[in-house]
C-alpha positions as CSV (number, residue, x, y, z in Angstrom):
1,X,7.8,-19.5,116.9
2,X,11.2,-21.2,116.8
3,X,9.8,-24.1,114.8
4,X,8.5,-21.6,112.2
5,X,11.9,-20.0,112.0
6,X,13.5,-23.4,111.6
7,X,11.2,-24.3,108.8
8,X,11.9,-21.0,107.0
9,X,15.7,-21.6,107.3
10,X,15.3,-25.2,105.9
11,X,13.2,-24.1,103.0
12,X,15.7,-21.3,102.2
13,X,18.6,-23.7,102.2
14,X,16.7,-26.1,99.9
15,X,15.9,-23.4,97.4
16,X,19.6,-22.3,97.4
17,X,20.8,-25.8,96.6
18,X,18.2,-26.2,93.9
19,X,19.0,-22.9,92.2
20,X,22.8,-23.3,92.2
21,X,23.0,-24.1,88.5
22,X,20.8,-21.2,87.6
23,X,22.8,-18.9,89.8
24,X,26.1,-19.9,88.1
25,X,24.6,-19.1,84.8
26,X,23.5,-15.7,86.1
27,X,27.0,-15.0,87.4
28,X,28.3,-15.7,83.9
29,X,25.7,-13.3,82.4
30,X,26.7,-10.6,84.8
31,X,30.4,-11.1,84.1
32,X,29.6,-10.7,80.3
33,X,27.5,-7.6,80.9
34,X,30.2,-6.1,83.3
35,X,32.9,-6.6,80.7
36,X,30.7,-4.9,78.0
37,X,30.0,-1.9,80.2
38,X,33.6,-1.6,81.3
39,X,34.7,-1.7,77.6
40,X,32.5,1.3,76.8
41,X,33.7,3.2,79.9
42,X,37.4,2.6,78.9
43,X,36.6,4.0,75.5
44,X,35.0,7.1,77.1
45,X,38.1,7.7,79.2
46,X,40.3,7.8,76.1
47,X,41.4,11.4,75.7
48,X,42.6,10.9,72.2
49,X,38.9,10.6,71.1
50,X,36.6,13.6,70.7
51,X,34.3,14.6,73.5
52,X,31.3,13.6,71.4
53,X,32.8,10.2,70.7
54,X,33.5,9.7,74.4
55,X,29.9,10.7,75.4
56,X,28.6,8.3,72.8
57,X,30.4,5.5,74.5
58,X,29.0,6.6,77.9
59,X,25.5,6.5,76.4
60,X,26.1,2.9,75.2
61,X,27.4,1.9,78.7
62,X,24.3,3.5,80.2
63,X,21.9,1.5,77.9
64,X,23.5,-1.8,78.9
65,X,23.5,-0.8,82.6
66,X,19.8,0.2,82.5
67,X,18.8,-3.3,81.5
68,X,20.2,-4.7,84.8
69,X,18.0,-5.4,87.8
70,X,18.4,-2.9,90.7
71,X,21.4,-4.0,92.7
72,X,24.7,-2.8,94.1
73,X,26.3,-4.0,90.9
74,X,24.1,-1.8,88.8
75,X,24.8,1.1,91.1
76,X,28.6,0.7,90.8
77,X,28.4,0.8,87.0
78,X,26.2,3.8,86.9
79,X,28.5,5.6,89.3
80,X,31.5,4.8,87.1
81,X,29.7,6.3,84.2
82,X,28.9,9.4,86.2
83,X,32.6,9.9,87.1
84,X,33.6,10.1,83.4
85,X,30.7,12.6,82.7
86,X,32.2,14.7,85.6
87,X,35.7,14.6,84.0
88,X,34.1,15.7,80.7
89,X,32.5,18.6,82.6
90,X,29.0,17.3,81.6
91,X,27.6,18.1,85.0
92,X,24.0,17.7,83.9
93,X,24.4,14.0,83.1
94,X,26.6,13.6,86.2
95,X,23.7,14.9,88.4
96,X,21.0,12.9,86.6
97,X,22.9,9.6,87.1
98,X,23.6,10.2,90.7
99,X,19.9,11.1,91.3
100,X,19.0,7.8,89.6
101,X,21.5,5.9,91.8
102,X,20.1,7.5,94.9
103,X,16.6,6.2,94.0
104,X,17.9,2.7,93.4
105,X,19.9,2.7,96.6
106,X,16.8,3.7,98.6
107,X,14.8,1.0,96.8
108,X,17.2,-1.8,97.9
109,X,18.1,-0.3,101.3
110,X,21.7,0.1,100.4
111,X,22.9,2.6,103.0
112,X,26.4,2.9,101.8
113,X,25.4,3.9,98.3
114,X,22.7,6.2,99.7
115,X,25.5,8.1,101.5
116,X,27.7,8.1,98.4
117,X,25.0,9.5,96.2
118,X,24.3,12.3,98.6
119,X,28.0,13.1,98.7
120,X,28.2,13.1,94.8
121,X,25.2,15.4,94.6
122,X,26.8,17.7,97.2
123,X,29.8,17.9,94.8
124,X,27.5,18.9,92.0
125,X,26.0,21.8,94.0
126,X,29.0,23.0,96.0
127,X,30.1,25.6,93.4
128,X,26.6,27.0,92.7
129,X,24.2,26.4,95.6
130,X,26.1,26.0,98.8
131,X,23.0,25.5,100.9
132,X,21.8,22.6,98.7
133,X,25.4,21.2,98.7
134,X,25.5,21.4,102.5
135,X,22.2,19.6,102.9
136,X,23.4,16.7,100.7
137,X,26.8,16.5,102.4
138,X,25.1,16.6,105.8
139,X,22.8,13.7,104.9
140,X,25.8,11.7,103.9
141,X,27.6,12.6,107.1
142,X,24.8,11.3,109.3
143,X,24.6,8.0,107.4
144,X,28.4,7.5,107.6
145,X,28.5,8.4,111.3
146,X,25.8,5.8,112.1
147,X,27.5,3.1,110.0
148,X,30.8,3.8,111.8
149,X,29.0,3.6,115.1
150,X,27.8,0.2,114.1
151,X,31.3,-0.9,113.3
152,X,30.8,-1.4,109.5
153,X,33.8,-1.4,107.1
154,X,35.7,1.1,109.3
155,X,38.6,1.7,106.9
156,X,36.5,2.4,103.7
157,X,33.8,4.3,105.5
158,X,36.2,6.4,107.5
159,X,37.8,7.6,104.4
160,X,34.5,8.5,102.7
161,X,33.3,10.1,106.0
162,X,36.4,12.2,106.1
163,X,35.8,13.5,102.5
164,X,32.3,14.5,103.5
165,X,33.5,16.3,106.6
166,X,36.1,18.4,104.8
167,X,33.6,19.5,102.2
168,X,31.2,20.5,105.0
169,X,34.1,22.3,106.7
170,X,34.9,24.3,103.5
171,X,31.3,25.5,103.1
172,X,31.1,26.6,106.8
173,X,34.4,28.4,106.5
174,X,33.2,30.3,103.5
175,X,30.1,31.2,105.6
176,X,32.5,32.4,108.3
177,X,31.4,29.8,110.8
178,X,35.0,29.2,111.7
179,X,34.4,27.3,115.0
180,X,32.3,24.6,113.4
181,X,34.5,24.5,110.3
182,X,37.6,23.9,112.5
183,X,35.8,21.2,114.5
184,X,34.7,19.3,111.4
185,X,38.2,19.6,109.8
186,X,39.8,18.0,112.9
187,X,37.2,15.2,112.8
188,X,38.1,14.7,109.1
189,X,41.8,14.4,109.9
190,X,40.9,11.8,112.6
191,X,38.8,9.8,110.0
192,X,41.6,9.8,107.4
193,X,44.1,8.6,110.1
194,X,41.6,5.9,111.1
195,X,41.4,4.9,107.4
196,X,45.2,5.0,107.2
197,X,44.9,7.2,104.1
198,X,46.7,10.6,104.1
199,X,45.6,11.8,100.7
200,X,43.3,14.5,101.9
201,X,45.1,15.4,105.1
202,X,47.2,18.2,103.4
203,X,43.9,19.8,102.3
204,X,42.6,19.6,105.9
205,X,45.7,21.4,107.3
206,X,45.4,24.0,104.6
207,X,41.8,24.6,105.7
208,X,42.9,24.9,109.3
209,X,45.6,27.4,108.2
210,X,43.0,29.6,106.4
211,X,40.7,29.5,109.4
212,X,43.6,30.5,111.8
213,X,44.6,33.3,109.5
214,X,41.1,34.7,109.5
215,X,41.1,34.5,113.3
216,X,44.4,36.3,113.3
217,X,46.2,33.3,114.9
218,X,49.1,33.8,112.5
219,X,51.7,31.4,114.1
220,X,49.1,28.6,114.1
221,X,48.3,29.3,110.5
222,X,51.9,29.0,109.4
223,X,52.3,25.8,111.4
224,X,49.2,24.3,109.7
225,X,50.6,25.2,106.2
226,X,53.9,23.6,107.1
227,X,52.1,20.4,108.3
228,X,50.3,20.3,104.9
229,X,53.7,20.2,103.2
230,X,54.9,17.5,105.6
231,X,51.9,15.2,104.8
232,X,52.3,15.7,101.1
233,X,56.0,14.8,101.1
234,X,56.8,11.8,99.0
235,X,53.5,11.9,97.1
236,X,52.8,13.2,93.6
237,X,51.2,16.2,95.3
238,X,54.3,17.3,97.0
239,X,55.3,20.1,94.7
240,X,51.7,21.4,94.3
241,X,51.4,21.5,98.1
242,X,54.7,23.3,98.5
243,X,53.6,26.0,96.0
244,X,50.2,26.3,97.7
245,X,51.6,26.5,101.2
246,X,54.4,28.9,100.4
247,X,51.8,31.2,98.7
248,X,49.6,30.9,101.8
249,X,52.4,31.6,104.3
250,X,53.4,34.6,102.2
251,X,49.8,35.9,102.6
252,X,49.9,35.3,106.3
253,X,53.1,37.5,106.6
254,X,51.4,40.1,104.3
255,X,48.5,40.3,106.7
256,X,51.0,41.0,109.5
257,X,52.7,43.6,107.3
258,X,55.9,41.5,107.5
259,X,56.6,42.2,103.8
260,X,60.2,40.8,103.6
261,X,59.1,37.4,105.0
262,X,56.1,37.4,102.6
263,X,58.4,38.1,99.6
264,X,60.7,35.3,100.7
265,X,57.9,32.7,100.6
266,X,56.4,34.0,97.3
267,X,59.9,33.7,95.8
268,X,60.1,30.1,97.2
269,X,56.9,29.3,95.4
270,X,58.1,30.9,92.2
271,X,61.3,28.8,92.2
272,X,59.3,25.7,91.0
273,X,59.4,26.9,87.4
274,X,58.8,23.6,85.7
275,X,55.6,23.0,87.7
276,X,54.4,26.6,87.2
277,X,54.9,26.5,83.4
278,X,52.4,23.6,83.4
279,X,50.1,25.4,85.9
280,X,49.7,29.0,84.7
281,X,46.9,29.8,87.2
282,X,49.2,29.1,90.1
283,X,52.0,31.0,88.4
284,X,49.9,34.1,87.9
285,X,48.7,34.0,91.5
286,X,52.2,34.0,92.9
287,X,53.3,36.8,90.6
288,X,50.3,39.0,91.5
289,X,50.8,38.4,95.2
290,X,54.5,39.2,95.0
291,X,53.7,42.4,93.0
292,X,51.1,43.5,95.6
293,X,53.5,43.0,98.5
294,X,56.1,44.9,96.6
295,X,53.6,47.7,96.2
296,X,52.6,47.7,99.8
297,X,56.2,47.8,101.0
298,X,56.9,50.7,98.6
299,X,59.3,48.5,96.6
300,X,58.2,49.7,93.1
301,X,61.3,48.5,91.1
302,X,59.2,45.8,89.3
303,X,55.9,47.6,89.5
304,X,53.7,47.6,87.5
305,X,55.5,45.1,85.3
306,X,54.8,42.2,87.6
307,X,51.1,43.1,87.7
308,X,51.0,43.1,83.9
309,X,52.9,39.9,83.7
310,X,50.4,38.1,85.9
311,X,47.4,39.7,84.1
312,X,48.7,38.6,80.7
313,X,48.8,35.0,81.9
314,X,45.3,35.3,83.4
315,X,43.9,36.8,80.2
316,X,45.4,34.0,78.2
317,X,43.7,31.3,80.2
318,X,40.5,33.4,80.9
319,X,41.0,33.2,84.6
320,X,38.2,35.5,85.5
321,X,38.6,35.3,89.3
322,X,42.3,36.1,88.9
323,X,41.5,38.9,86.5
324,X,39.1,40.5,89.1
325,X,41.8,40.5,91.7
326,X,44.7,41.5,89.4
327,X,42.9,44.5,87.9
328,X,41.8,45.6,91.5
329,X,45.5,45.6,92.5
330,X,46.5,47.7,89.4
331,X,43.7,50.1,90.2
332,X,45.1,50.5,93.8
333,X,48.6,51.1,92.3
334,X,47.5,53.8,89.9
335,X,45.4,55.5,92.5
336,X,48.5,55.6,94.8
337,X,50.6,57.3,92.0
338,X,47.6,59.6,91.4
339,X,46.9,58.3,87.9
340,X,43.1,58.3,88.6
341,X,42.0,57.9,85.0
342,X,43.9,54.6,84.6
343,X,42.8,53.6,88.1
344,X,39.2,54.0,87.1
345,X,39.7,51.8,84.0
346,X,41.1,48.9,86.1
347,X,38.7,49.3,89.0
348,X,35.7,49.3,86.6
349,X,37.0,46.2,84.9
350,X,37.4,44.5,88.2
351,X,33.8,45.6,89.0
352,X,32.4,44.2,85.8
353,X,34.1,40.8,86.0
354,X,33.1,40.5,89.7
355,X,29.5,41.2,88.8
356,X,29.5,38.4,86.3
357,X,31.1,36.0,88.7
358,X,29.0,37.2,91.6
359,X,32.3,37.6,93.5
360,X,31.1,39.9,96.2
361,X,34.5,40.1,98.0
362,X,36.3,41.8,95.0
363,X,33.1,43.6,94.0
364,X,33.0,45.2,97.4
365,X,36.6,46.4,97.2
366,X,36.0,47.8,93.7
367,X,33.1,49.8,94.9
368,X,35.2,51.2,97.7
369,X,38.0,52.1,95.4
370,X,35.7,53.7,92.9
371,X,34.1,55.8,95.6
372,X,37.5,57.2,96.5
373,X,38.6,57.8,92.9
374,X,35.4,59.4,91.7
375,X,34.3,62.8,93.2
376,X,30.9,64.3,93.5
377,X,27.7,62.4,92.9
378,X,29.4,59.5,91.2
379,X,31.7,58.9,94.2
380,X,28.7,59.1,96.5
381,X,26.8,56.6,94.4
382,X,29.7,54.1,94.7
383,X,29.9,54.7,98.4
384,X,26.2,53.9,98.8
385,X,26.7,50.7,96.7
386,X,29.6,49.7,98.9
387,X,27.5,50.1,102.1
388,X,24.5,48.3,100.6
389,X,26.7,45.4,99.4
390,X,28.6,45.2,102.7
391,X,25.3,45.0,104.6
392,X,24.0,42.4,102.2
393,X,27.1,40.2,102.6
394,X,26.8,40.2,106.4
395,X,23.1,39.4,106.2
396,X,23.6,36.6,103.7
397,X,26.4,35.0,105.7
398,X,24.2,35.1,108.8
399,X,21.3,33.6,106.9
400,X,23.5,30.8,105.5
401,X,24.9,30.0,109.0
402,X,21.4,29.8,110.4
403,X,20.3,27.7,107.4
404,X,23.2,25.3,107.9
405,X,22.4,24.9,111.6
406,X,18.7,24.2,110.8
407,X,19.7,21.6,108.2
408,X,21.9,19.8,110.7
409,X,19.0,19.7,113.1
410,X,16.3,18.6,110.7
411,X,18.1,15.8,108.9
412,X,19.6,13.9,111.8
413,X,16.5,11.8,112.7
414,X,15.5,11.2,109.1
415,X,18.9,9.6,108.2
416,X,18.8,7.5,111.3
417,X,15.7,5.8,109.9
418,X,17.4,5.1,106.7
419,X,20.3,3.2,108.3
420,X,18.2,1.1,110.6
421,X,17.0,-1.5,108.2
422,X,15.6,-4.6,109.9
423,X,14.5,-8.0,108.6
424,X,11.3,-9.8,109.6
425,X,12.9,-11.8,112.5
426,X,14.3,-8.8,114.2
427,X,11.2,-8.5,116.4
428,X,11.8,-12.0,117.9
429,X,15.6,-11.4,118.3
430,X,15.2,-8.2,120.1
431,X,12.5,-9.6,122.3
432,X,14.7,-12.4,123.4
433,X,17.6,-9.9,124.0
434,X,15.3,-7.8,126.2
435,X,14.3,-10.9,128.2
436,X,18.0,-11.9,128.6
437,X,18.7,-8.3,129.7
438,X,16.0,-8.5,132.2
439,X,17.4,-11.7,133.7
440,X,20.8,-9.9,133.7
441,X,19.3,-7.1,135.8
442,X,18.0,-9.6,138.3
443,X,21.4,-11.4,138.6
444,X,23.2,-8.1,138.9
445,X,21.1,-6.8,141.7
446,X,21.2,-10.1,143.5
447,X,25.0,-9.8,143.5
448,X,24.7,-6.2,144.8
449,X,22.5,-7.5,147.6
450,X,25.1,-10.1,148.7
451,X,27.7,-7.3,148.9
452,X,25.6,-5.3,151.2
453,X,25.1,-8.3,153.5
454,X,28.8,-8.1,154.3
455,X,28.4,-4.6,155.9
456,X,28.0,-3.8,159.6
457,X,24.2,-3.7,159.7
458,X,23.3,-6.8,157.6
459,X,19.6,-7.0,158.4
460,X,18.8,-3.3,157.6
461,X,20.9,-3.4,154.4
462,X,19.2,-6.6,153.3
463,X,15.8,-4.8,153.6
464,X,17.0,-1.9,151.5
465,X,18.5,-4.2,148.9
466,X,15.4,-6.4,148.9
467,X,13.1,-3.4,148.3
468,X,15.3,-2.3,145.4
469,X,15.1,-5.8,143.9
470,X,11.3,-5.8,144.4
471,X,11.0,-2.4,142.7
472,X,13.1,-3.5,139.8
473,X,11.3,-6.8,139.4
474,X,8.0,-5.0,139.4
475,X,9.3,-2.6,136.7
476,X,10.6,-5.5,134.6
477,X,7.3,-7.4,134.9
478,X,4.9,-4.5,134.5
479,X,6.8,-2.3,132.1
480,X,8.8,-4.8,130.0
481,X,7.3,-8.3,130.3
482,X,3.8,-7.3,129.3
483,X,5.0,-5.1,126.5
484,X,7.2,-7.9,125.0
485,X,4.4,-10.5,125.3
486,X,1.9,-8.1,123.6
487,X,4.4,-7.4,120.8
488,X,5.0,-11.1,120.1
489,X,1.2,-11.7,120.0
490,X,0.8,-8.7,117.7
491,X,3.5,-9.9,115.4
492,X,2.0,-13.4,115.1
493,X,-1.4,-11.8,114.2
494,X,0.0,-9.4,111.6
495,X,3.8,-9.4,110.9
496,X,3.5,-6.3,108.7
497,X,1.8,-4.1,111.3
498,X,3.5,-0.7,111.1
499,X,3.1,-0.1,114.8
500,X,5.3,-3.0,115.9
501,X,8.6,-1.2,115.3
502,X,7.5,1.9,117.1
503,X,6.3,-0.1,120.1
504,X,9.5,-2.1,120.1
505,X,11.6,1.1,120.2
506,X,9.5,2.3,123.2
507,X,10.1,-1.0,125.0
508,X,13.8,-0.7,124.3
509,X,13.9,2.9,125.7
510,X,12.1,1.7,128.9
511,X,14.7,-1.1,129.3
512,X,17.5,1.5,128.8
513,X,16.0,3.8,131.4
514,X,15.8,1.0,134.0
515,X,19.4,0.2,133.3
516,X,20.6,3.8,133.6
517,X,18.6,4.3,136.8
518,X,20.3,1.3,138.5
519,X,23.8,1.0,136.8
520,X,27.1,1.0,138.5
521,X,29.1,4.2,139.0
522,X,32.6,5.3,139.9
523,X,33.3,6.0,143.6
524,X,36.9,7.1,143.1
525,X,38.3,10.4,141.8
526,X,35.5,11.0,139.3
527,X,32.7,10.5,141.9
528,X,31.9,14.2,142.3
529,X,31.5,14.5,138.5
530,X,29.3,11.4,138.3
531,X,27.1,12.6,141.2
532,X,26.8,16.1,139.7
533,X,25.9,14.6,136.3
534,X,23.1,12.4,137.7
535,X,21.6,15.5,139.5
536,X,21.8,17.7,136.4
537,X,20.0,15.0,134.3
538,X,16.8,15.8,136.2
539,X,16.9,19.4,135.0
540,X,16.1,18.6,131.4
541,X,12.4,19.3,131.6
542,X,12.6,22.9,132.8
543,X,13.3,22.1,136.4
544,X,15.8,24.5,138.1
545,X,18.3,23.0,140.4
546,X,20.3,25.0,143.0
547,X,23.2,23.2,144.6
548,X,25.1,24.9,147.6
549,X,28.2,23.6,149.2
550,X,28.8,20.6,146.9
551,X,32.3,21.8,146.0
552,X,33.3,22.3,149.6
553,X,32.9,18.6,150.5
554,X,36.2,16.6,150.3
555,X,34.7,13.5,148.6
556,X,38.1,11.7,148.6
557,X,37.8,11.5,152.4
558,X,34.3,10.1,152.4
559,X,33.8,6.4,152.9
560,X,32.9,4.4,149.7
561,X,29.8,3.0,151.3
562,X,28.6,6.5,152.2
563,X,29.2,7.7,148.7
564,X,27.1,4.8,147.3
565,X,24.3,5.6,149.8
566,X,24.3,9.3,149.1
567,X,24.2,8.7,145.3
568,X,21.2,6.3,145.5
569,X,19.3,8.3,148.1
570,X,19.6,11.5,146.1
571,X,18.7,9.6,142.9
572,X,15.5,8.4,144.6
573,X,14.6,11.8,146.0
574,X,15.1,13.4,142.5
575,X,13.2,10.6,140.8
576,X,10.3,11.0,143.3
577,X,10.4,14.8,142.7
578,X,10.3,14.3,138.9
579,X,7.4,11.8,139.0
580,X,5.2,13.1,141.7
581,X,6.0,16.6,143.0
582,X,5.3,18.8,139.9
583,X,8.2,21.0,141.2
584,X,9.9,23.7,139.2
585,X,12.7,24.4,141.7
586,X,14.9,22.1,143.7
587,X,17.5,23.1,146.3
588,X,20.3,20.9,147.7
589,X,22.6,22.1,150.4
590,X,25.7,20.1,151.4
591,X,27.8,20.7,154.6
592,X,30.3,18.7,156.6
593,X,30.7,19.8,160.2
594,X,31.7,17.9,163.4
595,X,32.4,14.8,161.3
596,X,28.8,14.7,160.1
597,X,27.8,15.0,156.4
598,X,24.5,16.9,156.2
599,X,22.4,17.2,153.1
600,X,19.2,19.3,153.0
601,X,16.8,18.7,150.2
602,X,13.8,21.0,149.4
603,X,11.5,21.6,146.5
604,X,8.5,23.8,145.7
605,X,6.2,20.9,144.5
606,X,2.7,19.8,145.7
607,X,4.1,18.1,148.8
608,X,2.6,15.1,150.5
609,X,1.0,13.9,153.7
610,X,2.8,11.7,156.3
611,X,0.7,8.8,155.1
612,X,1.8,9.4,151.5
613,X,5.5,9.4,152.6
614,X,5.0,6.0,154.4
615,X,3.3,4.5,151.4
616,X,6.0,5.3,148.9
617,X,8.3,2.3,148.5
618,X,11.1,4.4,147.1
619,X,11.2,6.9,150.0
620,X,10.9,4.0,152.5
621,X,13.9,2.4,150.8
622,X,16.0,5.6,151.2
623,X,15.3,5.5,155.0
624,X,16.6,1.9,155.1
625,X,19.7,2.9,153.2
626,X,20.5,5.8,155.6
627,X,19.9,3.6,158.7
628,X,22.2,1.0,157.3
629,X,25.1,3.4,157.6
630,X,23.9,4.7,161.0
631,X,22.6,7.9,159.6
632,X,19.2,9.7,160.0
633,X,16.7,10.8,157.4
634,X,13.9,13.2,158.4
635,X,11.0,14.1,156.0
636,X,9.1,17.3,156.4
637,X,6.2,17.8,154.0
638,X,2.6,19.0,153.8
639,X,0.1,19.0,151.0
640,X,0.7,22.2,148.9
641,X,3.8,23.3,150.8
642,X,6.6,21.4,149.0
643,X,8.8,18.6,150.2
644,X,11.8,18.7,152.5
645,X,14.3,16.1,153.7
646,X,17.4,16.3,155.9
647,X,20.0,13.6,155.7
648,X,22.7,13.3,158.4
649,X,25.5,10.7,158.1
650,X,28.4,10.2,160.5
651,X,31.6,10.5,158.5
């Protein structure tokens, strides 16, 4: 086997040396093609040219790129072309290019660009189909998470991973899954900090602020918005973030009916006149919010002029979302001063714009307002529309939350397969690693045995340790050795056999289970938690475990040797139960009286005869362990009547 590997390596080195000249020529060709593509892309970025001229340049760049062989280089050029299409708002070509890139990345097993492609496709869908966007973002999330777990390009991947997480968090927040959105946002912040790149951290804290406001955690919301300003300080986003955060803080105070504080922050935002003159959408938002707070606080000095000023700006830039809100506020104002005819005009305009935008939030409020303004059948009609839409929104949010949860569940295993790309020699390598691990197990338990020999009852402890070694050796030989040998033979016969990887994965799981069953554990402060965890692990197949008196034992006062023995004996009893008893209920009772630790075990399984008990190596080993610390272990079992054991240990 190793001679074959050596021959392959030698041949590969020879071919590399022979092809050096050709490769150098290829590098020159690639450099020339790269320069040509980049030249077209630079022309496409030139905003002094018409949109059609810029698109023509992108088409030329695509023609040159298409002639390249599938590679990461080709992918990078196609992605650069797609970015410019996105800037040109040509989303159709942006989508098509990223779908093409995704196919190429799958073909060459390029996990990083597979993740990037899913992320870019998520961006395409996030404003129109949030469920499809979520699915793509979640696929990217899984791949990035696995790559980080494997320690690949931590800085670069952490940054990209953070961007995916915050997009997922935004979608979940809009679906009112605030808990999951908050969790993902915190993970995104951690990823950006790991990448040492703060660019998106203000956005993260803004999202946390919005979540806190919806949960009526108003002080937390304000703190988050102020943190967003802090992280944007000294960047070219500082003024933008201040305007955003001041507006959001004003809205928090408005929700608490603290109108004076709300006005103060809206005025703070409006003080950035130079920025607002270049950003009319932000300007009109602040004006409308200030006008609405003035209206709510009965401060009508600038009302309705402020509303009209904001609406004029929004009409001039065709800000339909802003128009829907603005006209709704005007309708509320005119309803308040009992000018119902004018209120109807603005409420109906808000309704019409909201229907076009499918903006259900504002549409719902317009229906409610119209039901109050109109009397008779017309008012009743709007009241019915309000109730139907409200029920529909609640149902839709629930459906989306369920769909997102299902997507998270369904895609996890699929994306794990994408990242786990193996070469032909992986079978041999992992086989050798498994053998070395097996040797490690033997060495480890030999050392454990020598420790026991230093205890008071050396002969009995040696027997217990020896039986443990014998059992592990048998497991390693029967469960791992034969499997590894068969895999190597199968690989030599047919290296492309599709069953090899599956069998290797099963062998690895067996090795991991043996390791977990016999690994070291903490005997200090966390011992009760470790013991409880190992017991709970046996309840994963529908087995119910009842534990009584566990919390009453002062484990800190229990000798370390006794703790180790209790852990291993209970582990053996629970393993025996899981493998042989067919029990559905297990009961453990702990007590410590008269300086004696007593543990009573019972289950409702099939039981066993006295001969069966004697023949079980594991149960016999538990007796040896208990005897080694001068304790007693009594078994009580009959066929069909369950299994019982009482352990008593002088403490």
